[in-house]
Structures are given as structure tokens and as C-alpha cells.
C-alpha positions as CSV (number, residue, x, y, z in Angstrom):
1,M,329.5,-27.8,-140.6
2,R,332.7,-26.8,-138.8
3,A,336.3,-27.3,-139.7
4,G,337.6,-30.5,-138.2
5,D,334.2,-32.2,-138.0
6,Q,334.2,-35.9,-139.0
7,V,331.3,-36.0,-141.6
8,L,329.8,-39.2,-142.9
9,D,327.9,-39.1,-146.3
10,I,325.5,-42.1,-146.7
11,G,325.2,-43.2,-150.4
12,C,328.0,-40.8,-151.3
13,G,327.9,-41.5,-155.0
14,S,330.6,-39.9,-157.0
15,G,331.6,-37.6,-154.1
16,T,329.8,-34.3,-154.6
17,L,329.1,-33.8,-150.9
18,L,332.4,-35.2,-149.8
19,Q,334.1,-32.6,-152.0
20,R,332.0,-29.8,-150.4
21,A,332.7,-31.0,-146.9
22,A,336.5,-31.1,-147.6
23,A,336.3,-27.6,-149.0
24,L,334.7,-26.4,-145.7
25,G,337.6,-27.9,-143.7
26,A,335.7,-31.0,-142.5
27,I,337.1,-34.5,-142.5
28,P,335.0,-36.4,-145.1
29,F,334.0,-40.0,-144.9
30,G,331.6,-41.8,-147.4
31,V,330.0,-45.1,-147.9
32,D,328.3,-46.4,-151.1
33,I,327.1,-49.8,-152.3
34,S,328.3,-49.2,-155.9
35,E,332.0,-49.9,-156.5
36,P,332.3,-47.6,-159.6
37,M,330.8,-44.8,-157.5
38,V,333.3,-45.5,-154.7
39,Q,336.2,-45.5,-157.1
40,E,335.0,-42.2,-158.6
41,A,334.6,-40.6,-155.2
42,R,338.1,-41.6,-154.1
43,R,339.5,-40.1,-157.3
44,R,337.5,-36.9,-157.0
45,V,338.2,-36.4,-153.3
46,P,341.6,-38.0,-152.5
47,T,341.4,-36.7,-148.8
48,A,338.2,-38.6,-148.2
49,T,337.9,-42.1,-146.7
50,V,335.3,-43.9,-148.9
51,S,334.1,-47.4,-148.0
52,L,332.3,-49.9,-150.3
53,G,329.3,-51.4,-148.5
54,D,325.7,-51.2,-147.3
55,A,325.2,-48.7,-144.6
56,Q,322.5,-51.0,-143.2
57,T,325.1,-53.5,-142.0
58,I,328.6,-52.2,-142.5
59,A,330.7,-51.0,-139.5
60,L,330.6,-47.3,-140.0
61,R,332.9,-45.8,-137.4
62,P,336.3,-44.5,-138.6
63,A,339.5,-46.4,-137.8
64,T,340.0,-44.0,-134.9
65,G,336.9,-45.4,-133.3
66,Q,335.6,-41.9,-132.7
67,P,331.9,-41.3,-133.7
68,F,330.9,-38.9,-136.5
69,D,330.1,-35.3,-135.7
70,R,327.5,-35.0,-138.6
71,I,325.7,-37.4,-140.9
72,I,324.5,-36.2,-144.4
73,S,323.1,-37.7,-147.5
74,R,321.7,-36.6,-150.9
75,F,319.3,-39.1,-152.4
76,G,321.3,-42.0,-150.8
77,V,319.0,-43.4,-148.1
78,M,315.9,-44.7,-149.9
79,F,317.2,-48.1,-150.9
80,F,317.5,-50.0,-147.6
81,D,315.7,-53.3,-147.3
82,D,315.2,-52.5,-143.6
83,P,315.4,-48.7,-143.1
84,V,314.9,-48.9,-139.3
85,A,317.9,-51.2,-139.0
86,A,319.9,-49.0,-141.3
87,F,319.2,-45.8,-139.4
88,T,319.9,-47.6,-136.2
89,N,323.3,-48.6,-137.5
90,I,323.9,-45.0,-138.7
91,R,322.9,-43.6,-135.3
92,D,325.3,-46.0,-133.6
93,A,328.1,-44.3,-135.5
94,A,327.1,-40.8,-134.6
95,A,328.2,-38.8,-131.6
96,P,325.7,-37.8,-129.0
97,G,324.0,-34.7,-130.2
98,A,325.2,-35.2,-133.8
99,P,322.8,-33.9,-136.4
100,L,321.5,-35.9,-139.3
101,A,320.4,-34.2,-142.6
102,F,319.3,-35.7,-145.8
103,V,317.3,-35.0,-149.0
104,C,314.9,-37.5,-150.5
105,W,312.3,-37.4,-153.2
106,R,308.7,-36.5,-152.3
107,E,305.6,-38.3,-153.2
108,G,302.9,-36.9,-155.5
109,D,303.2,-35.2,-158.9
110,N,307.0,-35.2,-159.4
111,P,308.0,-34.4,-163.0
112,M,311.5,-35.8,-162.2
113,F,309.9,-39.2,-162.4
114,T,306.9,-38.7,-164.7
115,A,308.0,-36.4,-167.6
116,G,308.4,-38.5,-170.7
117,V,307.5,-41.8,-169.0
118,D,303.9,-41.6,-170.3
119,I,305.1,-41.9,-173.9
120,L,306.8,-45.2,-173.1
121,A,303.9,-46.5,-171.0
122,A,301.5,-45.8,-174.0
123,R,303.5,-48.2,-176.1
124,L,303.4,-51.1,-173.7
125,E,301.3,-54.2,-174.2
126,T,300.6,-54.3,-170.5
127,P,300.7,-51.2,-168.2
128,P,303.7,-51.0,-165.9
129,A,303.1,-52.4,-162.5
130,T,302.2,-50.0,-159.7
131,P,305.2,-49.9,-157.5
132,D,304.9,-50.7,-153.8
133,P,305.4,-47.2,-152.2
134,D,307.3,-48.7,-149.3
135,A,309.6,-50.8,-151.4
136,P,313.3,-49.8,-151.6
137,G,313.6,-47.3,-154.5
138,P,313.8,-43.6,-155.3
139,L,310.3,-42.8,-153.9
140,A,310.5,-45.1,-150.8
141,F,310.7,-42.1,-148.5
142,G,308.0,-40.0,-150.4
143,N,305.6,-40.1,-147.5
144,A,306.6,-37.8,-144.7
145,D,304.8,-39.7,-141.9
146,R,306.7,-42.9,-142.9
147,V,310.0,-41.1,-142.8
148,R,309.2,-39.7,-139.3
149,A,308.2,-43.2,-138.1
150,I,311.4,-44.8,-139.4
151,L,313.6,-42.3,-137.7
152,D,311.6,-42.4,-134.5
153,D,311.9,-46.2,-134.4
154,A,315.6,-46.0,-135.1
155,G,316.1,-43.8,-132.0
156,W,316.6,-40.4,-133.6
157,S,315.0,-37.3,-132.0
158,N,313.9,-33.8,-133.1
159,V,312.8,-35.2,-136.5
160,D,311.7,-32.6,-139.0
161,V,310.5,-33.2,-142.6
162,A,310.2,-30.0,-144.7
163,A,309.2,-29.7,-148.3
164,F,311.6,-28.2,-150.8
165,D,311.3,-27.7,-154.5
166,G,314.4,-27.3,-156.6
167,I,315.3,-27.2,-160.3
168,C,316.8,-30.4,-161.7
169,D,319.0,-29.2,-164.6
170,F,320.1,-32.0,-166.9
171,G,322.6,-30.0,-168.9
172,V,326.2,-31.3,-168.5
173,D,329.3,-29.3,-169.8
174,G,327.1,-27.1,-171.9
175,S,324.8,-29.7,-173.3
176,D,321.0,-29.2,-173.6
177,G,320.4,-32.2,-171.3
178,V,318.2,-34.1,-173.8
179,E,320.4,-37.1,-174.1
180,E,321.1,-37.1,-170.4
181,R,317.4,-37.1,-169.5
182,L,316.7,-39.6,-172.3
183,G,319.2,-42.1,-170.9
184,L,317.6,-42.0,-167.5
185,I,314.1,-42.6,-168.9
186,L,315.2,-45.5,-171.0
187,S,317.1,-47.1,-168.2
188,N,314.2,-47.1,-165.7
189,S,311.8,-50.0,-165.3
190,T,309.3,-48.7,-167.8
191,G,312.1,-48.2,-170.3
192,R,313.4,-51.7,-169.8
193,Q,309.9,-53.1,-170.2
194,A,309.4,-51.2,-173.5
195,R,312.7,-52.3,-174.9
196,A,311.8,-55.9,-174.2
197,E,308.3,-55.6,-175.8
198,L,309.1,-53.5,-178.9
199,D,310.8,-54.6,-182.1
200,D,313.7,-52.6,-183.4
201,D,311.6,-50.3,-185.5
202,G,309.1,-49.7,-182.7
203,W,312.0,-49.0,-180.3
204,A,313.6,-46.5,-182.6
205,A,310.3,-44.7,-183.1
206,V,309.6,-44.3,-179.4
207,V,313.1,-43.1,-178.7
208,G,312.7,-40.5,-181.5
209,E,309.3,-39.4,-180.0
210,L,310.9,-39.1,-176.6
211,R,313.8,-37.1,-177.9
212,D,311.4,-34.7,-179.7
213,E,309.2,-34.3,-176.6
214,L,312.3,-33.4,-174.5
215,R,313.5,-30.9,-177.0
216,R,310.0,-29.2,-177.1
217,N,310.1,-28.8,-173.3
218,R,313.5,-27.3,-172.9
219,V,313.7,-24.2,-170.7
220,D,316.2,-21.6,-171.8
221,G,317.6,-24.2,-174.1
222,V,318.1,-26.9,-171.4
223,V,316.0,-29.7,-170.1
224,K,314.9,-28.7,-166.6
225,F,312.3,-30.0,-164.2
226,T,311.1,-29.1,-160.8
227,G,312.3,-31.7,-158.3
228,R,310.0,-32.1,-155.3
229,T,311.9,-33.2,-152.3
230,W,311.9,-33.5,-148.5
231,V,314.7,-32.0,-146.5
232,V,314.9,-34.2,-143.4
233,T,316.8,-33.4,-140.2
234,A,317.1,-35.2,-136.9
235,V,319.5,-35.4,-133.9
236,N,321.2,-38.4,-132.2
237,P,320.0,-38.0,-128.6
238,G,323.0,-40.1,-127.4
């Protein structure tokens, strides 16, 4: 990334990558479908231009009309109803030769999504439905061949999908990460199903069991898991 580059972050969330781009001297732009996230990104990076909308359909070019020099995303591209249309729209906003780089979750044994969920699933009257691997969601880009096919169909070239394992550290501001991880587990689809099926006592018991399990599995005093991801790169051929 070079100083002066116009950089677009897809699914920018609260602005972590926008902040990094600004620190490197780039001109940051972001788009996200969540209004609270957009507001936080604007607060966090006042120099960034952050738009509220769906990158599948929104007009992405800056007010100058000039295309972007670089497209980036961190876990923000797996939720499109029509990913080929989305990446076609994104490519239309990119300059000829502009690189695309994003990180997404990888299929297979990924503790980021499974750790603790088995405790909830064991309490359900009916097992949680097996998700459609191609449906929009965190693991929609888990299959590398599917990712390559989507980007090829959207007109990107030089597509590369490389495995990368990193540490997901749930500690925030010195916390041990237990409550942070617990909140994510309870808010997922299995957690919502368990809350709907269990009475108050049963719910309290399973939450306590989850909390104890997370505490037992802290690493150096903090909840940490290996996050298995793909690092995907491509180029807009123009």
C-alpha cells in the first residue's frame, strides 16, 4: 500500500483496516451494511469516507469518479446473496491492475466456530440444522475452489487462495476473554435455539457450564483459539 492510494475496505466494520490504511498515508474509503458499525468507523477514522450500504449493489466509486487503487477486506465478503454480482460490482470500482486482498474463514475443523458450541447442542431437543455451505454466512467462502470460481466469474484474474492460521485472542483491555467469547457463542444460531428451548434454570445451567469450560481452556490466562483462514488475492485485469 502506497501513500496517496485510494483504498476501499469492503465490510469495514468499526474501521480497523481504515485506521491502518490512514496511518500508512493512503486515502481510506469503507462500506458496511451495519449503521452502528459505519458510525463507529466514522468516529474512529475521521479522515475516512464511510458509506452505509451493500457492496453488492451500491455505487462504490468515490465522488471524484476515480477508481480505487486497492480493494481490501477482513471477514467482510462472505455475506452476499449473489457473490458473483458483488465482486463484479467491486471490480467495476477498481482501477485496471488494482489488487484485491481479503481474509475469510476456512472450512474444516475451525475452533473459532466449534469450541463451546457442542455444549449448547447437547442441550437441544432437536439438533441444530446443518447449514448450507454456500449460503451467506461466516463460512460461505470456506471452500477454496468456490472462492476461485466466484472471482473468475466476476472477471478477476491471478486469483490465489492461501491457507493461513492465526491466533484469535478474545481478551479486551486486559480481560481474560471469557465473557467476550461467551457472548459470541450465545448469540449464534445454536445459542438462540437453546435459549428458545430451555427454561430459565436450564439456561442458567448451560451458561454456567460454558463459562467454566472457557475458563478451563484459557491459554496464558486468556481465551485463545486458532483461527483457520484463507488469504485471497486477485487483480483487476482492466
